[in-house]
Every structure is written in C-alpha cells, then in structure tokens.
N, C-alpha and C positions, 0 to 999 in steps of 0.2 A: 436524384439523390441529394440529400442534404449535405452541406459542407461539414467537414469534421473540425473546422476551426474558423474563427473570424479573421485569421491571418493567412497569408499565402502558404500553401502546403507544397513543398518541393517534391519532385519525383525522387524516389529512392536512388535511381541511377545517378542523380546529381549530388548525392551526399559525399562528403569526404570519405575516402576509401576505408579508413579505420572504423568509422561509424557505420558505414554501409555493411561491412563484414559483421559487426556486432548485431545489427538489426536483422540481417539475413540469418544469423544463427538463431535468433528468437523466432523468426518466421519458420525456420525448419522445425523447431521444437513445437511451436504452437499451431502451425498450419496457416498462419496469417500474420500480418504485421500489425501490432497494436497501434491504433491511431495516435496515441500520445507520442510515439517516436516520429511518426510522419509530421505531426503538427509542430513538435519541438525542433524538427529539422530546419525550421525557419531560422534558428539561431544555433548553428552547429557546435560552436564552442561551449555554449550553455548545455546543449544536449549531451555532449561528451562528459562534462562535469556532473550532470544529473545522473547519467548512467554509471559513472565511476562511484559516486557516493551511494547510489542505490545498491550497487553490487557489494560495496564495503559493508553496508548495514545488513543486507538480506542474505548474503552468501557466506556467512562466517559461522564458525563453530561457536558454541556458547550455551548458556543455560536456557535459552528460549528455543523452542522447537520452531520449525518453519511455519507450522500452522499457527502458533502463538504470535509470531511476527505478523502474519496476515491478519489475525484477529485485531491487533492494534490498529492496523491500517483501516480495516473495515469499520470498526467502531468510531474512530476519530474522523474518518472521511464522511461517515453519515452525519456526525455531529457538525461537520463543516459544510454540509450540503453539497458534497461532491459526487454527483451522479457517476461520472466516469470511474472514479476510484472505488466506489462501492460496488459497481457492476464488475469491473475488471478484477479487482482483488477479492471480491466475493467468489468469483469463479476459481481463482487460485486457492482460496481458503477451502472451498469444497473439495478440490483435488488434494491439497496437503492434509486435510483432516479426514479425508475419505468419508465425508458426511455431507449428504445433499441438503440438509436442513440448517447446518450451523451458521452459514454466512448470513442468511436471512434473519435468524434469531439474534446474532451478534449485532447486526446493523440496526435492527428495530429496538431491541431492549436486551442488552447483554445480561442484565440482572435476572432475566427470566429464561435465558438460554440454557441449553443442556450442556454446560461447560463446568469445569471444576471451580471450587471456591478460590483456588490459586489464580486461575485465569480471570475470574471476576475481580479479584484484587488488582491484578495487572491492568485490567481495562479501566478500573476506577482511577488508578494512578495516571494512565495515559490520557484520560479525559481531563484530569486536573492539569496535566502539563499542557494540553491543548488549549484550555480555557483560562487557567489561572496559575501559570508556572511560577510566578513570583511568590506564591503562597506555599511552595514546597518547603517541607520541614523535616526534621529528624524523625518525626512521627510517621511520615510517609515511608521512610526507609525502614523503620521498625516493623511496620505492617508487612511490607514486601519481604523483608528478611524472615519474618515469622512464617511465610509461605515458601521459603526455600530459595528466594532470589538473592543472588550475590550483588555486590555493588556494581560489578560490570554488567550484570543483567539489567539492573535498574538504569544504568547509562543507556543500554541498548533500547529499552522501552522509551526513554525520553528522546533519544536520537531519532528513532523511527517515527515517533509522533511529530517531532519538529520537522523532519525532512518531508513527511507527507503533508504537514500543514502548508509548507511551501508549495508542494505539488498540487494540493487541493486548490489553493488560491490561484495558481497559474492556470490550471485547467478550467476553473470557473470563469476567470476573467477573459480567457481566450475562447470560451464556449466550446471546448473540445468534447466531442461526442464519443462514447464507447462503441467499439466494434459490436455489431449484432451477434457475432460468434460468441461473445462472452456470456450473453444472457442464458443460454441453455447448456453451457459447459458443465459437466459433472452433476447434472440434476438427477441422474439415475443411478448414482453410486449406492 
C-alpha cells in the first residue's frame, strides 16, 4: 500500500482524546477515516485548529447552501492542483447536491457545468480570490449582490477559498493521498 503522506502518520489510538473523538465521529458517519485527518495527526495542535476553522466555515447557517460551499472547494482545489481535495470534496459535493455529475463538471470547467448563473458568479469570484485576491473591488461585490449574495455570503466565499488554499498547499506538499472510498461515493445518485 502506498503511504498516505510523506510524513509519519500516527495511529488514531495515539491522538489526543478530543481529536480522536472528533475523528471517530467522522469515521462513524463516513464509514472510514479520511486520510487528511490521519496525516495531519502528525501535528495535533494544528489538526485541532484546522478542524475548528473547517467546522466554523462549513457547518454554519448562511446564504450559501452546503452544496455551494463544496462547489467553491472543488473549483478552487482543482485550480490549485489538489488531487486530495478534488476527490474528497467532489464526493461530498455529489452527496450534498444529490447529483452524480456536478463535481466532475465543476472541477473541470464550472462555466460549462449544469449549475445556476448565481453559482457560476460565485465560482468566478472564488477563483479570483484564489489567484488574484489583491484585485478584489467593489465591482466584484456588485456582481455577487446582483445574484442575491449578501456581504456575509461574500465573506464566506472568500474565507472558504482562503482556508482551502491553505489546505491544498499542505496536502500537496505533504503528498497526502485521498482514500480510495471517495472515488466512487455517490456516483449512482
């Protein structure tokens, strides 16, 4: 079996208790432990902070649906060349959107994907934040607001993009590999 990271991967039993409980909750829901948690267990304090910020961004109420949050991750992760995040969050997107095709479409070319114009505007902005955030202007806000996004929604798009930019870079540098289970999840919806 190939290694899931170029760094040592601790056993789940050796994780601090609070993190172990959180990872086991994910395992119970998914049926397996995502490799990113095992690989990031190399640095427990950073994993804890990572999980806290992830949950703050992804598990909140707001104007973005859960599927839209995942679309941002898939589109920007593909742009950043992050195999792990495209595969893992593509699986989650298929589940959240109840659509077996959307993740592949969004990853390859969201402008050709079977998504709304609102979602295309959201992803155009997310890619701008990913690649050229310093060029953000009031015009970007006006476009998004014309599609019904609030200023708080716009913050969420930018924050999800930024957080997963960090994740993409850490995953890529550590050569973290996606679980094989992600590849076929929700392909038959």
